[in-house]
C-alpha positions in Angstrom: 265.2 116.7 71.3 261.8 117.6 72.5 260.6 118.2 68.5 256.8 118.8 69.6 256.6 122.1 68.9 257.9 121.7 65.2 256.2 118.6 64.7 253.0 120.3 65.9 253.5 122.8 63.5 254.7 121.2 60.4 251.8 118.7 60.1 249.1 121.5 60.4 251.2 123.4 57.3 250.8 119.7 56.1 246.8 119.7 56.7 246.4 123.2 55.0 248.2 122.5 51.8 245.5 119.2 51.9 242.5 121.3 52.5 241.6 119.8 56.2 241.1 121.6 59.8 244.7 122.5 62.0 244.9 120.6 65.1 245.2 121.9 68.2 248.4 121.5 70.2 246.4 119.4 72.8 244.2 117.5 69.7 247.3 116.4 68.1 248.5 115.2 71.3 245.9 113.2 71.3 245.6 112.0 68.0 249.7 111.6 67.0 250.7 108.5 66.5 253.1 105.9 65.4 253.1 104.3 62.4 252.8 108.0 61.2 251.3 106.4 57.9 248.2 105.3 59.7 248.0 108.8 61.5 248.6 110.4 58.2 245.7 107.7 56.7 243.1 109.0 59.1 243.3 112.4 58.0 244.7 113.0 54.9 244.2 109.8 53.2 243.5 111.8 49.9 246.6 112.6 49.9 249.5 110.3 48.2 252.6 109.8 50.6 255.2 111.6 49.2 253.5 114.7 48.3 253.0 114.8 52.2 256.5 114.1 53.2 257.3 117.0 51.0 255.2 119.5 53.0 256.2 118.3 56.0 259.7 118.2 55.9 259.8 121.6 54.4 258.0 123.3 56.8 259.8 121.0 59.3 263.4 122.3 58.1 262.2 126.1 58.6 260.8 125.6 62.0 263.2 122.8 63.4 264.9 125.9 65.7 262.1 125.4 67.6 263.6 121.9 68.9 265.2 121.9 72.7 267.0 119.5 74.4 264.8 117.6 76.8 265.1 118.0 80.3 268.7 115.8 81.9 268.8 114.1 78.4 272.5 115.8 78.1 273.3 114.5 82.1 271.5 111.1 81.2 274.2 110.1 78.0 276.8 111.4 79.9 275.7 109.1 82.8 275.3 106.4 80.2 279.2 106.7 78.4 280.7 106.5 82.1 279.0 103.7 83.2 280.4 102.3 80.3 276.3 101.3 79.3 275.7 101.3 75.8 273.7 103.6 73.9 271.5 103.2 70.8 268.7 105.3 68.9 265.6 104.0 67.2 264.0 106.8 66.0 261.6 107.9 62.7 263.7 111.6 62.4 264.6 111.9 58.8 268.4 112.1 58.2 268.4 115.3 56.8 266.9 117.0 60.7 269.0 114.0 63.0 272.0 116.0 60.6 271.5 119.3 62.2 270.2 118.5 65.3 273.5 116.1 65.7 275.6 119.1 64.3 273.8 122.1 67.0 273.9 119.5 70.3 276.5 116.7 69.8 274.2 114.5 71.2 274.9 111.7 68.1 278.8 111.4 70.1 276.9 109.5 72.3 275.5 106.5 70.3 277.0 103.7 69.3 275.0 103.8 66.6 271.4 105.6 65.3 269.0 103.8 63.7 266.6 106.5 62.2 263.6 106.7 59.7 262.7 103.6 61.0 259.2 104.4 60.3 258.2 101.0 62.1 260.6 100.5 65.0 259.4 97.3 65.9 260.1 96.0 62.3 263.8 97.0 63.6 264.4 96.1 67.3 265.2 92.2 67.0 267.8 92.6 64.3 269.3 95.3 66.3 269.9 92.8 69.1 270.8 90.1 67.6 273.6 92.4 65.4 274.8 94.0 67.9 274.5 91.1 70.6 271.9 92.5 73.6 270.8 90.2 76.3 266.8 91.1 76.1 267.3 91.1 80.0 270.0 93.4 80.2 268.6 96.3 77.8 265.8 99.0 78.1 263.9 101.3 75.5 263.0 104.4 76.9 260.5 106.6 74.6 257.7 108.9 75.2 255.0 107.5 72.8 253.4 104.0 72.8 254.9 103.0 69.7 257.8 102.8 71.4 256.7 100.5 74.4 255.1 98.1 71.9 258.5 97.8 70.0 260.3 96.9 74.0 257.3 94.7 74.1 258.5 93.1 70.5 261.9 92.7 71.4 261.4 91.3 74.5 263.1 94.0 76.6 262.6 96.4 79.5 260.1 99.3 78.4 261.0 103.1 80.1 258.3 105.6 79.8 259.1 109.6 79.9 256.4 111.9 79.9 258.7 114.6 78.8 257.6 113.6 75.3 254.7 113.2 72.9 251.9 110.6 74.5 250.5 111.3 78.2 250.4 109.7 81.2 247.2 107.8 80.4 247.9 107.1 77.1 251.3 105.9 78.2 250.2 103.8 81.4 247.9 102.3 78.7 250.5 100.5 77.0 251.7 99.0 80.7 255.5 99.9 80.2 257.5 98.4 83.1 257.9 102.4 84.7 257.5 105.8 84.5 259.6 108.6 85.0 258.9 111.8 84.7 262.0 112.5 83.3 265.5 111.6 82.5 267.0 112.3 85.9 265.0 110.3 87.1 265.5 107.2 85.6 269.5 108.0 86.4 268.0 108.4 89.9 266.7 105.1 90.0 269.8 103.3 88.1 272.0 104.7 90.5 270.1 103.5 93.7 269.8 100.1 91.9 273.6 100.3 90.8 272.2 99.4 87.7 270.3 96.6 88.1 266.9 96.5 86.3 264.9 93.8 88.4 264.2 93.7 92.1 264.5 90.9 94.6 260.6 90.1 93.6 261.2 89.6 89.9 259.7 93.2 89.2 261.4 95.9 87.1 262.9 98.4 90.1 261.6 102.0 90.2 261.1 104.8 92.6 258.2 104.1 95.1 257.8 106.2 98.1 256.4 103.7 100.7 256.6 105.7 103.8 254.3 109.0 103.3 256.0 112.2 102.6 254.4 115.5 103.7 254.0 118.4 101.2 253.5 121.9 101.2 251.2 123.8 98.4 249.4 126.6 97.9 246.5 128.6 96.2 248.8 131.9 95.2 246.1 134.9 95.4 247.6 138.1 92.8 246.7 142.0 93.2 243.3 141.3 91.2 242.3 138.0 93.5 242.7 135.7 90.5 244.6 132.6 91.5 248.0 130.4 89.8 246.5 127.1 88.4 249.7 125.6 86.2 249.8 121.8 84.5 252.1 119.5 85.0 252.7 115.6 82.9 253.1 114.3 86.3 249.7 114.5 87.2 248.5 112.9 84.2 248.7 116.8 83.0 245.5 118.1 85.3 245.5 121.6 86.5 246.9 121.7 90.1 248.8 124.3 92.6 252.8 125.0 92.7 254.2 123.0 96.0 256.7 119.6 96.9 258.2 118.1 99.9 259.2 119.5 102.9 262.6 118.7 103.1 264.6 117.3 106.0 265.1 120.1 108.8 262.5 122.6 107.0 259.6 123.9 108.4 256.2 124.0 106.2 256.2 127.6 106.1 259.8 128.0 104.7 259.4 125.0 102.2 256.3 126.3 100.6 257.9 129.6 100.0 261.1 127.9 98.5 258.7 125.6 96.5 257.1 128.4 95.1 259.6 130.2 94.7 261.4 127.6 92.2 258.2 126.3 90.6 257.4 130.0 89.9 259.8 133.1 90.6 257.6 134.7 93.2 257.1 135.4 96.4 255.2 134.5 98.6 253.4 136.7 101.5 250.0 136.4 103.9 250.5 132.9 103.9 247.7 130.7 105.5 246.6 127.0 106.7 243.6 125.8 105.2 243.7 122.2 105.5 245.6 118.5 105.7 244.4 116.3 103.0 245.9 112.7 102.4 246.8 111.4 98.9 246.7 107.7 99.2 247.9 105.8 95.5 246.2 108.1 93.3 245.7 107.7 89.5 246.0 110.8 88.7 250.1 111.2 90.3 252.4 109.4 87.6 254.1 106.9 90.4 252.4 104.5 93.3 252.6 106.8 96.5 251.6 108.2 99.7 251.4 111.8 100.3 250.2 114.0 103.3 249.2 117.5 101.6 249.6 120.2 103.5 247.3 122.8 101.7 247.8 127.0 101.8 246.6 130.0 100.2 249.1 133.2 100.0 249.5 136.1 98.1 252.2 137.2 95.4 254.6 140.0 96.1 254.4 143.1 93.5 253.7 142.0 89.7 253.0 139.4 89.4 255.8 137.8 86.6 255.4 134.1 86.3 258.5 131.8 85.6 257.7 128.3 85.4 260.5 125.5 85.7 260.7 122.2 84.5 258.0 120.5 86.4 255.3 122.5 84.7 254.0 122.7 81.3 251.7 125.9 81.3 250.1 128.4 83.4 247.3 130.4 83.8 245.6 133.2 85.8 241.9 132.8 87.1 239.2 133.7 89.7 238.1 130.9 91.9 235.2 130.2 90.4 236.2 129.9 86.6 239.3 127.6 88.3 236.4 124.9 89.2 235.5 124.3 85.5 239.8 123.5 84.4 240.5 119.6 84.3 241.7 120.2 88.1 243.1 116.9 90.2 241.4 116.0 92.8 243.3 118.0 95.9 243.1 120.5 94.1 239.4 120.3 93.4 239.4 119.8 97.4 241.5 123.0 98.5 239.6 125.3 96.2 236.2 124.4 97.5 237.0 124.2 100.9 238.7 128.4 99.9 235.7 129.6 98.5 233.2 127.9 101.6 235.6 129.6 103.8 234.9 132.8 101.6 231.2 132.5 102.0 231.3 131.7 105.7 233.2 134.9 106.9 231.3 137.3 104.2 
């Protein structure tokens, strides 16, 4: 479950009660860590832990309805059951919250054993492996925080970092997990492709890597007020960029662009114009190793711009070209914006 919005709000309730400044969501994602006692010590160390817990859980019960299923979680759990993969939960979640969420989503039915209310997961991982007779070479710990990667390393098992959670790409990458995936659907694809083998012939964890260049399309979309649409995604290090994606086999570039824009934003594109082509080779900003050939365009949206993001993006905003330059942009988007600005100045 994605409980980040609820945990953030409950934590800010704790901060208000303790008389300390609240955190923005970006600040919280950057600062929150496990074991959470250390996080409390940094910000509200003057308040006893039992009081902090009382404030937190009281508030969390009121905002727990904000929790949502992580993308592809249900399908992944069903996949594990069909393939007879043993599935366990190791979590800090309070038992009351776990019971409430399980009653709503039924995920507990997929678990062989849930280990909950574990403040430091590293203290439990070896016990779980021994108690259930799990082979370290055949076991993977999937998590969305640095503490999860550290726990896997402590247990001597494989680690998989997922981008649909608390920590961002740069934080997870710093922990050096064996594998990073955008979401659980991608992990399922990797496991299916590798026939459930975790190791490739060279001894490294077998992951998804575009060995051959992949051609993609993307566009700066202008609205009737001449603003451009910027979107923020986890897979590009939570930097701002543009809608776009891969061209499918047999698909024309312009049609691919129309399709990607529709899928990612629900906007219809018109007045499409080619701007430039870029090479994007082994970019550290992207969540995995890849070589992209980027076909970049500009276009306008038809009608009133009512953006509806799919699961690939987490945030959007309309800005002027000049305002967009001040955003934290991924490299290819910055190059595109500068090319469009230069072209406009030249025409004027």
